[in-house]
C-alpha positions as CSV (number, residue, x, y, z in Angstrom):
1,M,103.6,185.7,44.0
2,L,101.6,185.8,40.8
3,L,100.4,182.2,41.5
4,A,99.3,183.1,45.0
5,A,97.4,186.2,43.7
6,A,95.7,184.0,41.0
7,A,94.8,181.4,43.6
8,A,93.3,184.1,45.9
9,L,91.4,185.7,43.0
10,G,90.1,182.2,42.0
11,F,89.0,181.5,45.6
12,W,87.2,184.9,45.8
13,C,85.4,184.3,42.5
14,W,84.4,180.8,43.6
15,T,82.8,182.1,46.9
16,I,81.0,184.9,44.9
17,L,79.7,182.5,42.2
18,F,79.0,179.6,44.6
19,P,78.1,180.9,48.0
20,S,77.8,178.6,51.0
21,P,74.3,177.4,52.1
22,E,74.7,179.6,55.2
23,K,75.3,182.7,53.2
24,L,72.3,181.9,51.0
25,V,70.1,181.5,54.1
26,L,71.4,184.7,55.6
27,K,70.7,186.5,52.3
28,K,67.2,185.1,52.2
29,I,66.4,186.3,55.8
30,S,67.8,189.7,55.0
31,S,65.8,189.9,51.9
32,L,62.6,188.9,53.8
33,A,63.1,191.8,56.1
34,S,63.4,194.2,53.2
35,T,60.3,192.8,51.5
36,A,58.3,193.0,54.8
37,T,59.2,196.7,55.2
38,I,56.8,199.3,53.8
39,V,57.0,203.1,53.8
40,A,54.3,205.7,53.8
41,S,55.0,206.6,50.1
42,D,54.4,203.0,49.0
43,G,51.2,203.0,46.9
44,N,48.6,200.2,46.7
45,I,50.3,198.5,43.7
46,T,53.7,198.5,45.5
47,R,52.1,197.0,48.6
48,A,50.3,194.4,46.7
49,T,53.6,193.5,44.9
50,K,55.3,193.2,48.3
51,V,52.6,190.9,49.6
52,S,53.0,188.7,46.5
53,N,56.8,188.7,46.9
54,L,56.5,188.0,50.6
55,I,54.5,184.8,49.9
56,G,57.4,183.6,47.7
57,Y,59.6,183.2,50.8
58,F,57.3,180.5,52.2
59,A,56.7,176.9,51.4
60,V,53.1,175.9,50.5
61,D,52.5,174.3,53.9
62,A,54.4,176.9,56.0
63,E,53.2,177.8,59.5
64,I,53.7,180.9,61.5
65,H,53.1,180.8,65.3
66,F,52.9,184.1,67.1
67,D,52.8,184.1,70.9
68,V,53.8,187.6,72.1
69,T,53.1,188.9,75.5
70,G,50.0,191.2,75.5
71,Y,48.5,189.6,72.5
72,P,46.6,186.4,72.0
73,A,48.6,183.5,70.5
74,H,47.8,183.0,66.8
75,T,48.8,180.5,64.1
76,L,48.8,181.1,60.4
77,S,48.8,177.9,58.3
78,G,49.6,177.8,54.6
79,R,50.4,180.5,52.1
80,D,46.8,181.6,51.8
81,E,46.5,182.6,55.4
82,I,49.9,184.2,55.4
83,R,48.9,186.2,52.2
84,E,45.7,187.4,53.9
85,A,47.4,188.5,57.1
86,A,50.2,190.3,55.1
87,A,47.7,192.0,52.9
88,G,45.7,193.2,55.9
89,A,48.8,194.5,57.6
90,F,50.1,196.2,54.5
91,T,46.8,197.8,53.9
92,S,46.1,199.1,57.5
93,L,49.6,200.3,58.4
94,T,51.2,203.5,57.1
95,T,54.7,202.2,57.7
96,L,56.3,199.0,58.8
97,N,60.0,198.6,59.4
98,V,61.4,195.1,59.9
99,Q,65.0,194.2,60.8
100,F,66.4,190.9,61.8
101,L,69.4,191.2,64.2
102,D,71.9,188.7,65.5
103,V,71.0,186.2,62.9
104,T,72.6,182.7,63.4
105,V,72.2,179.9,60.9
106,R,72.6,176.2,61.8
107,L,72.5,173.8,58.8
108,A,71.4,170.2,59.2
109,A,74.0,167.5,58.3
110,D,72.2,166.9,54.9
111,K,72.5,170.7,54.1
112,L,68.9,170.7,53.0
113,T,67.3,172.2,56.1
114,A,68.4,175.1,58.3
115,D,67.4,176.6,61.6
116,V,67.7,180.3,62.0
117,S,67.6,182.2,65.3
118,C,67.4,186.0,65.4
119,A,65.9,189.0,67.1
120,A,63.2,190.8,65.1
121,K,63.0,194.6,65.6
122,V,59.7,195.9,64.3
123,N,58.4,199.5,64.2
124,A,54.8,199.8,63.0
125,G,52.9,203.0,62.1
126,D,53.9,206.4,63.2
127,S,55.1,205.2,66.6
128,K,58.7,206.0,67.6
129,D,58.7,202.9,69.8
130,F,59.7,199.5,68.4
131,G,59.3,195.9,69.6
132,V,62.0,193.3,69.8
133,Q,61.1,189.7,69.7
134,E,63.2,186.6,69.5
135,M,62.3,184.5,66.5
136,H,63.1,181.0,65.2
137,F,62.8,180.1,61.5
138,Q,63.0,176.7,59.8
139,L,63.9,176.6,56.2
140,K,64.1,173.8,53.7
141,K,65.8,173.7,50.3
142,V,63.1,173.1,47.7
143,E,64.1,172.9,44.0
144,G,67.3,174.9,44.7
145,D,65.6,177.7,46.7
146,W,65.5,178.1,50.5
147,L,61.8,178.4,51.6
148,I,60.5,179.0,55.1
149,T,58.5,176.1,56.5
150,K,58.0,177.4,60.0
151,V,58.3,180.6,62.0
152,E,57.7,180.9,65.7
153,T,58.2,183.5,68.4
154,V,60.4,182.4,71.2
155,K,59.2,182.9,74.8
156,T,61.8,184.6,76.9
157,L,61.8,185.2,80.6
158,S,60.5,188.6,81.6
């Protein structure tokens, strides 16, 4: 019994200290949502820090493709454009609540790239309404860290 308990404790410690790549990617996506969320009480310094932190989730050559019904399609290429867009949004919005729901991670065979599918639930400003949009992320492991290389909205049938 003692040996089984020690083995179980050892396995639990191993999974905590050395999480699977899937868990690391899930944690990265969850952390991205927290970083992209702002509240009305966030001051300018907090918002600027969040923009800076947000950029850290993206690879240098990352691309974001937005194609949402009712808005013109738009592409952001590179960290500089992403930084400008995030700074503009964080400055003009009083609040922004971002959640990623139903997140699924598929690792490539080499365990260096990952595809993530999820639904983004976004509530901006003082509106009680929220938008839900299916999203697709591509991540790549760069120097031990998972960075987003591509984000795109997924067109769904209406």
